C-alpha positions as CSV (number, residue, x, y, z in Angstrom):
1,M,-3.0,-6.9,17.7
2,G,0.0,-7.5,16.6
3,R,3.9,-6.6,17.9
4,L,4.5,-3.7,15.4
5,R,2.6,-0.1,15.9
6,L,3.3,2.3,13.7
7,R,2.2,6.0,13.7
8,T,2.4,8.7,11.0
9,A,2.0,12.7,11.3
10,G,2.2,14.7,8.3
11,E,-0.1,18.1,6.9
12,S,-0.3,17.2,2.8
13,H,1.5,21.2,2.5
14,G,3.4,20.9,5.7
15,P,7.0,20.6,5.7
16,A,7.4,16.9,5.9
17,V,5.6,13.7,7.0
18,C,6.8,11.3,9.4
19,A,6.1,7.9,10.6
20,I,7.6,6.7,14.0
21,L,7.8,2.9,14.5
22,D,8.3,0.6,17.5
23,G,8.5,-3.0,17.6
24,M,11.1,-4.0,15.2
25,P,14.0,-6.1,17.0
26,H,17.5,-5.0,17.1
27,G,19.3,-6.3,13.6
28,V,18.0,-5.5,10.5
29,R,20.4,-3.7,8.2
30,V,18.1,-1.0,6.8
31,D,19.5,0.0,3.4
32,K,18.4,4.3,3.2
33,Q,18.6,3.3,-1.2
34,A,16.6,0.4,-0.3
35,I,13.8,2.9,1.6
36,D,14.0,6.1,-1.3
37,A,13.8,3.3,-4.2
38,D,10.0,2.7,-2.6
39,L,9.9,6.4,-2.1
40,R,10.5,6.6,-6.0
41,R,8.1,3.7,-6.7
42,R,5.5,5.7,-5.7
43,Q,5.9,8.6,-7.8
44,Q,6.2,6.3,-10.8
45,G,2.9,6.0,-13.1
46,Y,1.5,7.6,-16.2
47,G,-1.2,10.0,-15.2
48,R,0.0,11.5,-12.1
49,S,-0.5,15.4,-11.3
50,G,2.4,17.7,-11.9
51,R,3.5,17.4,-7.9
52,M,5.4,14.1,-9.0
53,Q,8.0,16.5,-10.4
54,I,7.9,19.0,-7.1
55,E,8.8,15.8,-5.1
56,H,11.9,14.2,-4.9
57,D,11.2,12.2,-2.1
58,E,13.7,10.9,0.6
59,V,14.0,9.6,3.9
60,E,15.6,10.9,6.7
61,V,16.2,8.9,9.8
62,L,15.8,10.7,13.3
63,A,16.1,7.9,15.5
64,G,16.7,4.1,16.2
65,L,19.3,3.4,13.7
66,R,22.9,2.9,13.9
67,D,25.6,2.0,11.2
68,G,22.0,1.1,9.1
69,R,20.9,-1.3,11.8
70,T,18.1,-1.2,13.8
71,L,18.6,-1.0,17.7
72,G,15.6,-2.2,19.0
73,T,14.0,0.9,20.2
74,P,11.5,3.5,18.2
75,L,12.4,4.1,14.7
76,A,11.9,7.9,13.5
77,L,11.7,8.3,10.1
78,V,10.9,12.1,8.1
79,V,10.1,12.7,3.7
80,R,10.6,16.1,3.7
81,N,7.6,18.3,1.5
82,R,9.3,20.3,-0.9
83,D,5.8,21.8,-1.8
84,H,5.8,23.3,1.6
85,S,7.7,26.5,0.2
86,A,5.3,27.7,-1.9
87,W,2.3,27.1,1.7
88,S,5.3,27.5,4.3
89,A,2.4,30.9,5.5
90,S,-0.9,29.3,4.8
91,M,0.6,26.2,6.7
92,D,2.4,28.2,9.7
93,P,1.4,26.0,13.0
94,F,1.4,29.1,15.0
95,H,0.1,31.8,12.8
96,A,-1.2,31.7,9.1
97,P,-3.0,35.0,8.0
98,E,-3.0,33.6,4.2
99,A,-4.8,30.8,5.6
100,R,-6.4,29.4,1.8
101,P,-9.7,28.4,2.8
102,L,-11.3,25.3,1.2
103,T,-15.0,25.9,1.5
104,R,-16.2,24.2,-1.4
105,P,-16.0,20.0,-1.2
106,R,-14.9,18.3,-3.5
107,P,-17.2,15.2,-4.2
108,G,-15.0,11.6,-3.7
109,H,-12.9,13.4,-0.4
110,A,-13.3,13.7,3.3
111,D,-13.7,17.3,2.7
112,L,-17.5,17.5,3.4
113,A,-17.5,14.5,5.9
114,G,-14.6,15.5,7.7
115,A,-16.3,19.2,8.2
116,L,-19.4,18.3,9.7
117,K,-17.9,16.2,11.8
118,L,-15.2,19.4,13.0
119,G,-18.2,21.6,13.0
120,L,-15.8,23.8,9.9
121,H,-16.5,25.5,7.8
122,D,-12.8,25.4,6.0
123,A,-12.4,21.6,5.2
124,R,-8.8,23.0,4.5
125,D,-7.9,21.1,7.9
126,V,-9.7,17.7,6.8
127,L,-7.7,18.0,3.8
128,E,-4.3,18.1,4.5
129,R,-4.4,15.4,7.1
130,S,-6.8,13.3,4.4
131,S,-4.6,13.4,1.4
132,A,-2.6,10.9,-0.3
133,R,0.6,12.6,0.6
134,S,1.0,10.5,4.3
135,T,1.0,7.6,2.5
136,V,4.5,8.4,1.7
137,A,5.0,7.8,6.0
138,R,3.5,3.7,5.2
139,V,5.8,3.6,2.4
140,A,9.0,4.4,4.0
141,A,7.5,2.1,6.5
142,G,6.9,-0.7,4.5
143,A,10.6,-0.7,3.3
144,V,11.4,-1.6,6.8
145,A,9.2,-4.1,7.4
146,R,10.4,-5.2,3.9
147,A,13.9,-5.5,5.3
148,L,13.2,-7.9,8.0
149,L,10.6,-9.8,5.9
150,R,13.6,-10.5,3.3
151,A,16.4,-11.3,6.1
152,C,13.5,-14.2,6.9
153,G,13.6,-15.4,3.3
154,V,10.3,-13.6,2.1
155,E,9.6,-11.3,-0.5
156,V,6.4,-9.0,-1.6
157,M,5.8,-7.6,-4.9
158,S,2.7,-5.5,-6.4
159,H,1.7,-5.5,-9.8
160,V,-1.6,-3.6,-11.6
161,V,-4.2,-6.1,-12.8
162,R,-7.1,-3.4,-14.2
163,I,-6.7,-0.2,-15.2
164,G,-10.8,0.8,-16.2
165,P,-12.1,-1.9,-18.1
166,V,-8.4,-3.1,-19.3
167,T,-7.5,-6.4,-17.5
168,A,-4.0,-8.3,-17.0
169,P,-3.0,-12.1,-16.2
170,S,-3.4,-12.2,-12.6
171,A,-0.4,-13.9,-10.5
172,L,-3.0,-16.1,-8.3
173,G,-1.0,-20.2,-9.9
174,L,1.7,-18.9,-10.8
175,R,5.3,-20.4,-8.5
176,P,7.7,-18.5,-6.7
177,E,10.2,-18.5,-9.6
178,E,7.4,-17.2,-11.8
179,I,6.2,-14.3,-9.9
180,A,9.3,-13.1,-9.1
181,A,10.1,-13.0,-13.2
182,L,6.5,-10.9,-12.8
183,R,8.0,-8.6,-10.4
184,I,11.1,-8.0,-13.1
185,R,8.3,-7.0,-16.1
186,A,6.4,-5.0,-13.8
187,E,9.2,-2.7,-12.4
188,E,10.5,-2.6,-15.7
189,D,7.2,-1.7,-17.7
190,A,7.1,1.1,-14.1
191,E,10.6,2.4,-15.3
192,C,10.4,2.8,-18.1
193,G,7.8,1.3,-20.7
194,S,4.0,2.3,-20.3
195,G,4.2,3.2,-16.6
196,M,1.9,1.2,-15.6
197,R,3.1,-1.1,-13.3
198,C,1.9,-3.8,-15.7
199,A,3.6,-6.8,-16.6
200,D,1.7,-7.7,-19.8
201,P,2.6,-5.3,-22.5
202,R,-0.1,-5.3,-24.8
203,A,-2.1,-5.3,-21.1
204,A,-0.3,-2.4,-20.5
205,A,-0.3,-0.7,-23.9
206,A,-3.9,-1.0,-23.6
207,M,-4.0,0.4,-20.1
208,R,-1.9,3.6,-20.6
209,A,-4.2,4.1,-24.0
210,A,-7.5,4.1,-22.0
211,V,-5.6,6.7,-19.3
212,M,-4.8,8.9,-21.6
213,E,-8.7,9.0,-23.0
214,A,-9.5,9.7,-19.7
215,Q,-7.5,12.4,-19.3
216,Q,-8.4,14.0,-22.7
217,Q,-11.9,14.2,-21.2
218,G,-11.0,15.8,-18.1
219,D,-11.6,12.6,-16.2
220,S,-10.3,10.0,-14.1
221,I,-9.8,6.2,-14.3
222,G,-9.3,3.6,-11.3
223,G,-8.2,0.2,-11.4
224,V,-7.1,-3.1,-10.0
225,V,-3.2,-3.6,-7.9
226,E,-2.1,-7.3,-7.0
227,V,0.1,-7.7,-4.1
228,V,1.6,-10.9,-4.0
229,A,3.9,-12.3,-0.9
230,W,5.8,-15.8,-0.8
231,G,8.2,-17.6,1.0
232,L,6.0,-17.2,4.3
233,P,5.3,-20.5,6.5
234,P,1.8,-21.5,7.3
235,G,0.6,-20.6,10.3
236,L,1.4,-16.7,10.8
237,G,-2.0,-14.9,12.3
238,R,-4.8,-16.5,14.0
239,H,-7.9,-18.9,13.6
240,D,-9.4,-18.2,17.1
241,E,-9.8,-14.5,17.3
242,W,-11.1,-12.0,15.0
243,D,-8.6,-9.3,15.0
244,G,-6.0,-11.9,14.4
245,R,-7.5,-13.2,11.4
246,L,-4.4,-12.5,8.5
247,D,-7.2,-12.4,5.6
248,G,-8.5,-9.4,8.2
249,R,-5.8,-8.0,8.7
250,L,-4.3,-7.7,4.9
251,A,-8.1,-6.5,4.1
252,Q,-8.5,-3.9,6.6
253,A,-4.4,-2.3,5.9
254,A,-5.3,-2.4,1.7
255,M,-8.6,-0.5,3.1
256,S,-7.1,2.1,5.2
257,V,-5.3,3.0,2.0
258,Q,-6.9,6.2,0.2
259,A,-9.6,5.4,-2.6
260,I,-9.7,1.6,-1.7
261,K,-13.0,0.1,-2.2
262,A,-12.7,-3.5,-2.3
263,V,-10.5,-5.7,-1.1
264,E,-9.9,-9.7,-2.7
265,I,-8.3,-12.8,-1.0
266,G,-7.4,-14.9,-3.4
267,L,-10.2,-16.2,-6.0
268,G,-11.9,-13.6,-3.8
269,L,-15.3,-12.7,-6.0
270,E,-15.3,-15.3,-7.6
271,S,-15.5,-17.8,-5.3
272,A,-18.7,-16.9,-4.9
273,S,-20.1,-17.7,-8.6
274,R,-18.2,-21.5,-8.3
275,P,-19.2,-24.5,-6.4
276,G,-16.8,-25.7,-3.3
277,S,-14.9,-28.6,-5.7
278,A,-14.3,-25.7,-8.1
279,V,-13.2,-23.5,-4.9
280,H,-11.3,-25.6,-2.7
281,D,-7.8,-26.6,-2.9
282,P,-7.0,-30.1,-2.5
283,I,-3.8,-31.2,-0.2
284,L,-0.6,-33.3,-1.4
285,Y,1.9,-34.5,0.6
286,Q,5.4,-35.1,-1.9
287,Q,8.8,-35.2,-1.3
288,G,8.1,-34.6,2.9
289,R,5.9,-31.6,2.6
290,F,2.4,-30.9,2.1
291,L,1.6,-29.0,-1.4
292,R,-1.2,-27.0,-3.0
293,P,-2.0,-28.0,-6.9
294,S,-3.9,-24.6,-7.0
295,N,-4.1,-21.3,-5.0
296,N,-7.9,-20.2,-5.0
297,A,-7.6,-19.6,-1.2
298,G,-4.4,-16.7,-2.3
299,G,-2.5,-18.6,0.2
300,I,-4.6,-17.9,3.0
301,E,-7.3,-20.2,5.2
302,G,-8.8,-20.3,8.7
303,G,-7.4,-16.9,9.5
304,L,-3.8,-18.0,8.7
305,S,-1.4,-18.7,6.4
306,N,-1.0,-22.1,4.5
307,G,2.4,-22.1,3.0
308,E,1.0,-20.9,-0.8
309,P,1.7,-17.6,-2.1
310,I,-0.6,-14.7,-0.1
311,I,-2.5,-13.3,-3.1
312,I,-4.8,-9.6,-2.6
313,R,-6.3,-7.5,-4.9
314,A,-7.3,-4.2,-4.3
315,A,-9.7,-2.0,-6.2
316,M,-9.4,2.1,-6.7
317,K,-12.0,4.0,-7.8
318,P,-11.2,6.9,-9.9
319,I,-9.5,10.0,-7.9
320,P,-12.4,12.7,-7.1
321,T,-10.6,15.8,-7.7
322,L,-11.1,16.0,-11.8
323,A,-10.3,18.7,-14.6
324,R,-14.0,19.2,-14.8
325,P,-15.1,19.6,-11.4
326,L,-18.9,18.0,-10.5
327,A,-21.6,20.0,-8.8
328,S,-20.7,21.0,-4.7
329,V,-22.0,23.6,-2.5
330,D,-20.1,26.2,-0.7
331,L,-20.0,25.5,3.6
332,V,-20.4,29.1,3.9
333,T,-22.7,30.7,1.6
334,K,-24.5,27.0,0.7
335,E,-25.1,28.5,-3.1
336,P,-23.8,25.9,-5.5
337,F,-20.3,26.1,-7.0
338,P,-18.0,23.5,-9.3
339,A,-15.8,22.0,-6.6
340,Q,-12.6,23.5,-5.8
341,K,-10.3,22.3,-7.3
342,E,-6.7,21.6,-5.4
343,R,-4.5,19.1,-7.8
344,T,-5.7,15.9,-10.0
345,D,-4.2,13.0,-11.6
346,S,-5.7,11.3,-14.1
347,C,-4.7,7.7,-13.0
348,A,-2.7,7.0,-9.4
349,V,-3.8,2.8,-9.7
350,P,0.4,2.6,-10.6
351,A,1.3,4.3,-7.2
352,A,-1.7,2.6,-5.1
353,A,0.0,-0.6,-6.1
354,V,2.8,0.2,-4.2
355,V,1.5,2.2,-1.0
356,V,-0.9,-1.7,-0.9
357,E,2.0,-3.3,-1.0
358,A,3.6,-1.5,2.1
359,A,0.8,-2.2,3.8
360,A,0.8,-5.7,3.2
361,A,4.5,-5.7,4.2
362,W,3.7,-4.4,7.6
363,V,1.4,-7.0,8.1
364,L,3.3,-9.5,7.2
365,C,5.9,-8.7,9.2
366,D,4.2,-8.0,12.3
367,A,2.6,-12.2,12.6
368,L,5.8,-13.0,11.1
369,L,7.6,-11.5,14.5
370,D,4.3,-12.9,17.0
371,K,4.9,-16.2,15.1
372,T,8.7,-16.1,16.2
373,G,8.8,-13.9,18.9
374,G,12.5,-12.2,19.5
375,D,14.3,-8.7,20.7
376,T,17.1,-9.4,17.8
377,L,17.2,-10.2,14.5
378,N,19.6,-13.1,15.1
379,E,16.4,-14.7,17.3
380,V,13.4,-14.3,15.6
381,L,15.6,-16.2,12.4
382,A,16.7,-18.7,14.6
383,A,13.1,-19.2,16.3
384,L,12.3,-19.3,12.3
385,A,15.0,-21.9,11.2
386,R,13.7,-24.1,14.5
387,Y,9.9,-23.9,13.0
388,W,10.8,-24.4,9.5
389,D,12.6,-27.1,10.7
390,G,9.7,-28.7,12.8
391,L,7.5,-28.3,9.9
392,R,10.1,-30.4,8.1
393,R,9.7,-33.5,10.4
394,F,6.1,-32.9,11.4
């Protein structure tokens, strides 16, 4: 299903997380600073745990890149875990006498289900791989995908539109130039504002206050992120097979991010409560192209991109590792205990926005390459130019 392939490896407290990207054409300009910038964006956000002060993520490229351009061969990326130094004995690949077993599964995590799946009385082997630390590899891969998309005139951004009960305006219905301005405001807020990656200052302040209240109560809080992609041509994806539908692929990518529990495209759930006349986007033809006065479909109809900005929203549950642990049962003794605590974020929604953005960029890059083919970036660009030209002469 698609041309690009991504495999990741690495444990939360192991020496590194890794990504192997296969299928990227030759000649894509990849900037280390751009990847590192996305890795830093993933670490931002008010409400994060102390590990964000430990890790200073930077990418290393082991294969597939020369002189800043892809070779068309598998691309191997590595991000070291600085926290590994405190866990080296427990995580030694051949002899780990200081095992630090986790026998008290944490509600909301994969601990219990994974221990039952593997027949373990120590959920450490499950925790290490199910941890959101693995999203580092996906963000690095997403940055590479973004490099190809940008070369093709496609942009992708994310922002936070809800924290608990506090909401901010969606980008649904905005023009590309308005979306670009929205991205600037959201990034400024993440970098030097409220830390919520929210483009609306009033909502951002209220979101930060909601996170602070959760912290004071020893609790956590979730929210909703929105990812927007614009500049894509119509016709990406498939209308004829279930596993090639673009909306299905984007939803799967978003749902595969830890703690994401629901996904919407365009108007999403609200479309179920409206009449059809208030849901479907009329079709216009002006100045030689097909246009929509609205974008309730979120840029996708019948499994295909329709040329409008693609709008994806993903709902993140509150982080389950709480400062005041919920009740659990010891895997060995079967006695009740407060759930074991590793670390806790009171809110990781701003970081989740960056991860979902990277996951979406990967799918969109793959869908674009499905349409254009090409072993080199020049071939991709030439095929895309021919396609756009055909659309203009349709």
